[in-house]
BAVO-162320 format. One line per 10 residues: number of its first residue (from 1); their letters; for each residue x, y, z of N, C-alpha, C. Coordinates in steps of 0.1 Angstrom, whole numbers. Layout:
REM residues N
NUM) A) X/Y/Z/X/Y/Z/X/Y/Z  ...
END
This chain:
REM residues 307
1) MKRFKIIFIT) -230/-635/367/-217/-629/369/-212/-621/357  -212/-628/344/-207/-622/334/-213/-610/330  -227/-606/334/-234/-595/332/-228/-584/344  -225/-589/355/-219/-581/364/-207/-573/360  -198/-583/354/-183/-580/348/-185/-569/337  -194/-571/329/-197/-561/318/-202/-547/324  -211/-548/334/-215/-536/339/-202/-529/348  -195/-535/353/-184/-529/361/-172/-524/350  -168/-533/341/-160/-525/329/-166/-513/323  -179/-514/321/-185/-503/313/-184/-490/323
11) SAISIMIYFS) -188/-493/336/-185/-481/347/-172/-476/347  -162/-486/348/-148/-481/348/-144/-473/339  -149/-475/325/-145/-468/314/-152/-454/312  -164/-454/318/-173/-441/319/-165/-433/329  -159/-439/339/-153/-431/349/-141/-423/343  -134/-433/338/-120/-427/331/-123/-415/320  -133/-417/312/-136/-408/303/-141/-396/309  -150/-396/320/-152/-384/328/-142/-377/332  -132/-383/339/-120/-378/345/-112/-371/335  -111/-377/322/-101/-373/312/-109/-358/308
21) YVNFFTGADL) -125/-358/306/-133/-347/301/-129/-336/313  -130/-340/325/-128/-330/336/-115/-322/335  -105/-332/334/-92/-328/331/-89/-317/322  -93/-322/309/-90/-313/299/-98/-299/298  -111/-301/302/-120/-288/302/-117/-278/314  -113/-284/324/-110/-275/337/-95/-269/337  -89/-275/326/-75/-270/325/-66/-273/335  -66/-287/338/-57/-291/352/-43/-288/349  -38/-289/336/-24/-287/331/-20/-273/327  -31/-264/328/-26/-250/324/-21/-242/337
31) PDPTGPEHSK) -13/-232/334/-7/-224/345/-19/-218/351  -15/-216/364/-25/-206/373/-17/-193/374  -23/-184/368/-15/-169/368/-19/-164/383  -28/-170/392/-30/-163/406/-23/-172/416  -17/-186/411/-13/-195/421/4/-189/425  8/-196/435/21/-192/443/32/-195/431  30/-206/423/40/-208/413/43/-196/405  34/-189/400/34/-179/391/44/-165/395  45/-164/410/54/-154/416/70/-156/412  72/-168/407/84/-167/401/88/-164/389
41) FDFLENEIEL) 77/-160/382/77/-152/368/73/-138/369  73/-134/379/68/-119/381/75/-111/373  88/-114/370/97/-104/361/91/-104/349  86/-114/342/81/-115/331/70/-107/327  59/-108/337/49/-102/338/54/-86/338  63/-81/346/67/-68/347/70/-65/332  80/-70/327/85/-66/313/73/-63/303  64/-74/303/52/-72/295/44/-60/295  43/-56/312/37/-43/315/44/-32/309  58/-33/308/68/-23/304/65/-20/289
51) LKNSSENTFS) 62/-32/280/57/-31/267/45/-24/267  37/-27/275/21/-21/276/20/-6/276  32/0/284/34/14/289/47/20/280  50/15/269/61/18/260/54/32/252  62/39/247/60/49/237/52/45/226  43/56/221/33/52/208/38/58/198  49/65/199/56/73/186/66/66/181  73/54/187/83/47/183/80/32/184  84/24/174/81/8/174/89/0/186  81/-9/190/85/-18/201/91/-29/198
61) VSLLNTIKFK) 96/-33/186/101/-44/179/111/-50/189  121/-42/193/133/-48/201/128/-52/214  118/-44/219/115/-49/234/106/-61/233  97/-64/222/91/-75/220/101/-86/219  112/-85/210/120/-96/209/128/-99/221  131/-90/229/139/-91/240/131/-100/250  117/-96/253/110/-105/260/107/-117/257  104/-119/245/102/-133/238/113/-141/239  125/-135/238/138/-145/239/139/-150/255  136/-140/264/135/-145/278/127/-154/282
71) IDIFYNNPKF) 113/-155/274/104/-165/278/108/-179/270  116/-178/257/118/-190/253/131/-195/260  140/-188/265/149/-192/275/144/-202/287  134/-197/292/129/-201/302/122/-218/298  116/-215/286/109/-227/282/119/-238/277  129/-234/271/140/-243/266/149/-250/277  152/-245/287/161/-249/298/157/-263/305  144/-265/310/131/-257/310/132/-251/326  128/-239/325/127/-232/338/112/-231/344  104/-231/335/88/-231/340/84/-244/347
81) SNNATVNNNW) 88/-255/343/87/-267/348/92/-279/343  95/-288/352/103/-300/347/93/-309/339  80/-306/341/68/-314/335/67/-306/319  68/-314/309/69/-310/296/55/-301/292  45/-308/297/32/-303/294/29/-291/301  34/-288/313/31/-277/322/41/-266/316  53/-271/312/64/-262/307/57/-256/293  52/-262/286/46/-258/273/36/-248/276  27/-252/286/17/-243/289/19/-230/293  29/-230/302/33/-217/309/40/-208/297
91) RNYFIKKLFI) 47/-213/287/54/-208/277/41/-200/268  32/-207/265/18/-204/257/11/-191/265  10/-193/277/5/-184/285/14/-171/283  25/-169/285/34/-157/284/34/-151/270  36/-161/259/37/-156/245/22/-150/240  13/-157/245/-1/-152/240/-4/-138/248  -1/-137/260/-2/-124/267/7/-114/260  19/-116/258/29/-106/251/26/-102/239  19/-110/229/15/-108/217/1/-98/216  -8/-101/227/-21/-93/229/-16/-81/232
101) VYANKFLKQA) -8/-77/241/-1/-64/247/3/-58/236  13/-65/227/22/-60/216/12/-56/205  1/-62/201/-7/-59/192/-14/-46/195  -19/-45/206/-26/-32/209/-16/-21/209  -6/-22/215/5/-11/213/10/-10/197  11/-19/192/13/-18/176/4/-9/170  -9/-12/172/-20/-4/164/-19/11/167  -15/15/179/-14/29/182/0/35/175  10/26/174/21/30/169/20/31/154  12/23/147/12/23/134/2/34/129
111) EFIFNNSTWS) -8/37/137/-15/48/135/-10/64/137  1/61/145/9/75/148/17/76/136  23/67/130/28/68/114/18/71/105  7/67/104/-4/70/93/-11/84/96  -9/90/107/-15/103/110/-5/112/106  9/110/104/18/119/100/16/120/84  21/133/81/23/136/66/35/128/59  47/126/68/58/119/62/56/105/66  55/97/56/57/83/56/71/76/50  79/73/60/92/66/55/91/52/51
121) TNDILTIRTE) 100/51/41/101/37/38/105/25/48  112/29/58/115/21/68/101/18/78  98/29/81/82/28/89/73/20/82  71/20/69/61/13/62/66/-3/63  77/-5/59/83/-19/60/83/-24/74  84/-17/84/81/-23/98/65/-25/101  58/-17/98/45/-19/99/39/-32/92  43/-32/79/41/-44/70/44/-57/76  58/-58/82/64/-70/87/58/-72/100  56/-62/109/49/-67/123/36/-71/122
131) LQRILSTHYF) 29/-64/112/15/-67/108/13/-84/107  22/-85/97/21/-101/93/26/-108/105  34/-107/112/41/-114/124/28/-116/135  20/-107/138/9/-105/146/-1/-112/140  -5/-113/128/-16/-121/123/-13/-135/122  -2/-138/122/3/-151/119/4/-161/132  2/-151/146/0/-160/157/-13/-167/159  -24/-161/151/-36/-166/151/-44/-165/165  -38/-154/174/-46/-153/185/-58/-144/183  -58/-138/172/-70/-127/173/-82/-132/162
141) IQGTPIHNSL) -92/-135/168/-104/-141/164/-109/-131/156  -115/-137/142/-123/-127/133/-133/-120/137  -137/-108/134/-148/-101/139/-146/-95/153  -134/-98/161/-133/-90/173/-127/-76/170  -128/-67/179/-125/-52/176/-112/-54/171  -100/-60/178/-87/-60/177/-84/-64/164  -91/-74/159/-87/-82/147/-94/-71/136  -103/-64/136/-107/-56/127/-100/-44/127  -95/-38/136/-81/-29/138/-71/-32/129  -65/-44/130/-53/-51/121/-58/-51/111
151) LKINNTLTKY) -71/-55/105/-76/-53/91/-73/-39/87  -81/-32/95/-79/-18/89/-66/-13/86  -54/-17/93/-42/-16/90/-36/-20/76  -40/-34/76/-38/-39/63/-45/-33/50  -58/-29/53/-63/-22/43/-58/-10/39  -50/-3/49/-45/10/47/-30/8/38  -23/-4/40/-11/-7/33/-17/-11/19  -28/-18/17/-32/-22/3/-34/-9/-5  -43/0/1/-45/11/-6/-32/20/-9  -24/19/0/-11/26/-2/-2/20/-13
161) DEINNFINSC) -2/8/-15/5/0/-24/-2/1/-38  -15/2/-39/-23/7/-51/-19/17/-58  -19/27/-48/-16/43/-52/-1/43/-57  5/37/-50/20/40/-52/23/32/-65  17/19/-68/19/14/-80/12/20/-92  1/26/-90/-4/35/-100/5/46/-103  10/53/-93/19/65/-95/32/63/-103  36/50/-102/48/47/-105/46/42/-122  35/36/-124/33/32/-139/30/45/-146  24/56/-140/22/67/-146/34/75/-149
171) LSYNPSLTLD) 44/76/-139/55/83/-143/63/77/-151  64/64/-152/73/56/-161/69/57/-177  56/60/-176/48/59/-190/54/70/-197  59/68/-211/64/78/-218/62/72/-235  50/78/-241/47/72/-252/57/74/-265  66/87/-262/77/89/-272/86/77/-274  88/69/-263/97/58/-264/91/46/-272  81/47/-277/74/35/-285/67/41/-297  64/55/-295/57/60/-305/65/69/-316  62/71/-327/70/82/-335/61/95/-336
181) PLVDPFPINE) 64/104/-331/56/115/-333/51/121/-350  61/118/-357/61/121/-372/48/111/-378  47/101/-372/35/92/-380/26/86/-370  28/86/-358/20/82/-348/10/92/-340  -2/90/-337/-9/100/-332/-8/100/-316  -8/110/-310/-6/110/-293/-17/102/-288  -12/93/-278/-22/84/-272/-33/93/-262  -40/100/-268/-48/109/-259/-57/102/-249  -63/92/-254/-74/83/-246/-68/78/-234  -56/71/-237/-48/66/-225/-45/78/-215
191) IKNKLLRVRS) -39/88/-218/-37/100/-210/-48/103/-202  -59/102/-210/-73/108/-204/-78/98/-192  -76/85/-194/-79/75/-184/-71/77/-172  -58/79/-174/-47/80/-162/-51/93/-154  -54/103/-162/-56/115/-154/-71/116/-148  -81/108/-153/-94/107/-148/-91/98/-132  -82/88/-133/-80/81/-121/-74/90/-111  -64/99/-115/-56/108/-108/-69/116/-100  -76/123/-107/-86/133/-103/-96/126/-94  -98/112/-94/-109/103/-89/-103/102/-74
201) LQNNRLENKF) -88/98/-72/-82/96/-62/-81/109/-53  -79/121/-59/-77/135/-56/-91/140/-49  -102/137/-56/-114/140/-52/-118/133/-40  -115/122/-38/-121/111/-28/-110/108/-16  -101/119/-15/-93/118/-4/-84/105/-5  -78/102/-15/-71/88/-18/-77/76/-14  -90/77/-9/-100/65/-9/-96/59/4  -89/65/12/-86/60/25/-82/72/35  -87/72/47/-83/83/57/-70/85/60  -64/73/64/-48/74/66/-39/77/55
211) VNNCERLHNQ) -42/71/42/-35/73/31/-35/85/27  -46/94/29/-47/108/26/-38/116/33  -32/112/44/-22/119/52/-10/120/45  -6/111/35/8/109/31/11/121/20  18/130/22/21/141/15/28/135/2  37/127/2/44/123/-10/36/118/-21  26/110/-18/15/107/-26/8/117/-32  3/127/-26/-3/139/-31/6/148/-42  19/148/-37/27/155/-44/31/149/-59  32/135/-57/35/127/-69/22/126/-80
221) LNAIHNNYLL) 10/125/-72/-4/129/-81/-4/139/-89  -1/150/-82/2/165/-89/11/164/-99  22/158/-97/32/157/-107/27/152/-121  18/142/-117/16/134/-132/9/145/-140  0/155/-138/-5/164/-144/4/172/-156  15/176/-145/25/184/-153/34/176/-161  36/164/-158/44/155/-167/40/150/-179  27/150/-178/16/145/-190/16/159/-201  15/169/-194/15/181/-202/26/182/-208  39/184/-203/51/185/-208/52/175/-219
231) MHFNFLRTKF) 50/161/-216/52/150/-226/43/154/-239  31/157/-237/21/160/-247/27/170/-254  31/181/-249/38/194/-255/48/190/-264  60/182/-258/72/181/-267/68/169/-278  58/161/-277/53/153/-287/47/160/-297  39/170/-296/33/179/-305/44/188/-313  54/194/-302/61/203/-309/71/196/-318  76/184/-314/84/176/-324/77/175/-337  64/172/-337/55/168/-351/54/182/-358  49/192/-352/47/203/-358/58/210/-365
241) NEDGNQQYIE) 71/211/-357/84/216/-365/87/207/-373  84/194/-377/88/186/-388/80/189/-397  66/189/-396/57/190/-407/59/205/-414  64/215/-405/65/227/-413/81/227/-421  87/216/-420/98/214/-430/96/220/-445  106/229/-447/102/234/-461/102/222/-473  111/212/-471/110/200/-481/97/196/-482  87/192/-471/75/186/-473/65/195/-477  67/209/-477/58/220/-482/63/220/-497  75/218/-502/78/218/-516/75/204/-524
251) NETTQRSYNI) 71/194/-514/68/183/-522/51/182/-525  45/193/-520/32/192/-525/29/201/-536  18/200/-542/17/207/-555/8/220/-552  -1/220/-542/-7/231/-536/-8/234/-522  -11/245/-518/-13/247/-503/-25/238/-498  -35/237/-506/-46/226/-500/-43/215/-498  -34/208/-506/-27/195/-503/-20/195/-492  -10/207/-490/-4/206/-478/-13/209/-465  -23/217/-466/-31/217/-455/-38/206/-453  -43/196/-460/-51/184/-459/-41/174/-450
261) KYLTPDQNAL) -29/174/-458/-18/165/-452/-12/168/-438  -8/181/-437/-2/185/-424/-10/195/-416  -13/207/-420/-16/216/-413/-32/212/-408  -40/209/-412/-53/204/-406/-52/195/-395  -45/182/-398/-44/174/-388/-37/179/-376  -27/188/-378/-20/194/-366/-29/204/-359  -38/210/-364/-46/219/-359/-57/211/-350  -59/201/-356/-69/190/-347/-60/186/-334  -49/181/-338/-41/175/-325/-38/187/-315  -38/200/-319/-37/210/-311/-49/212/-304
271) NEFNYELYQV) -61/211/-309/-74/210/-301/-74/200/-291  -68/190/-293/-67/179/-280/-59/184/-271  -49/192/-273/-42/198/-262/-48/209/-255  -59/206/-245/-65/214/-239/-65/217/-225  -70/227/-217/-68/230/-204/-77/220/-195  -89/217/-200/-96/207/-192/-91/193/-189  -80/189/-197/-72/177/-197/-64/178/-185  -55/187/-184/-45/190/-177/-46/199/-164  -52/210/-167/-56/217/-156/-44/224/-148  -33/225/-153/-22/232/-146/-18/244/-151
281) NDYQSKREVL) -11/253/-144/-9/269/-145/0/270/-159  8/261/-161/18/262/-172/11/259/-187  -2/255/-186/-9/251/-200/-7/262/-209  -12/275/-207/-14/284/-215/0/289/-225  12/289/-217/23/293/-223/27/280/-231  24/270/-230/28/258/-237/18/258/-250  6/261/-248/-4/261/-260/1/272/-268  5/285/-263/9/295/-275/20/292/-282  30/285/-276/42/281/-282/38/272/-296  28/261/-292/25/252/-304/17/259/-314
291) YRILQENDSR) 9/269/-310/2/279/-318/9/285/-328  20/292/-322/29/300/-331/36/291/-342  39/277/-338/46/269/-346/36/268/-360  23/264/-356/13/263/-365/13/275/-375  12/286/-369/10/299/-376/22/300/-385  35/297/-383/47/298/-391/45/290/-401  41/276/-398/38/267/-407/30/271/-419  19/277/-416/8/282/-424/13/293/-432  23/302/-426/26/315/-432/35/310/-443  45/299/-438/56/296/-450/50/290/-461
301) SHNHFNP) 38/280/-459/33/273/-470/25/283/-478  19/293/-474/12/303/-480/22/311/-490  33/316/-484/45/323/-491/50/313/-503  52/302/-500/56/294/-511/47/291/-522  34/288/-519/25/284/-529/19/301/-536  20/311/-529/15/324/-535/29/334/-535  38/330/-542/48/339/-541/46/355/-547
END
């Protein structure tokens, strides 16, 4: 008898586990999008379809928020179902479908911006914000085409930020603020490294097919060449003019000593001011100005020591 009870209880537990398993994996509490109940929510399906067919040249953030707001109203009242589990599952069904449709539309809208030459700050901020919003839903499995496309958008933003930060660091760099042209050499190696990076970006199409479309980045990279040329020119002009000061010439006992202390180092500094470094049209005129200053310094010192 005891053995029979044990078998009966074991069988009852097995049956309970079986039905729990069936209930869980067959989705007994999940909404049936083809069932009669679903017809009450056709207007939500219609609005999601409206989002799906929305324009690809403007963002759909407002439309997304409106639809999500309506879904949440149904959920919070609750209007999907008085059964909490069913109510929750209906909400999950519509929210997931909404974001899947939105993600596909967002990708096309982001690419529309990225394929243009003008990237506004507001557009980039919207893309950045909405991308994080979509990824935070965790509806998109790694390795799937749509997830890979979202990562491509993220990689574009990362490269854009990298180049933008590099440009800002270059344009804000000014050795004259920390160095004294009269005693300090011009930081030619640092300038070379920055310009090598500029040329690498330009020669490799900014290392991203979308970022390469951004006209502002190209213009600012080009400006770095001119800015550094002018910076170097002003640095050397200040130094050369000061080194040719009559007082400095008179403080030396011979022209040779003046040449060793001032003229020869200045000529070497002028040699570092070369076209290969900057490659801009204004280079030659700037070099001629510096060359004339050194000629005048040489002539002035020669006349002083050979009256």
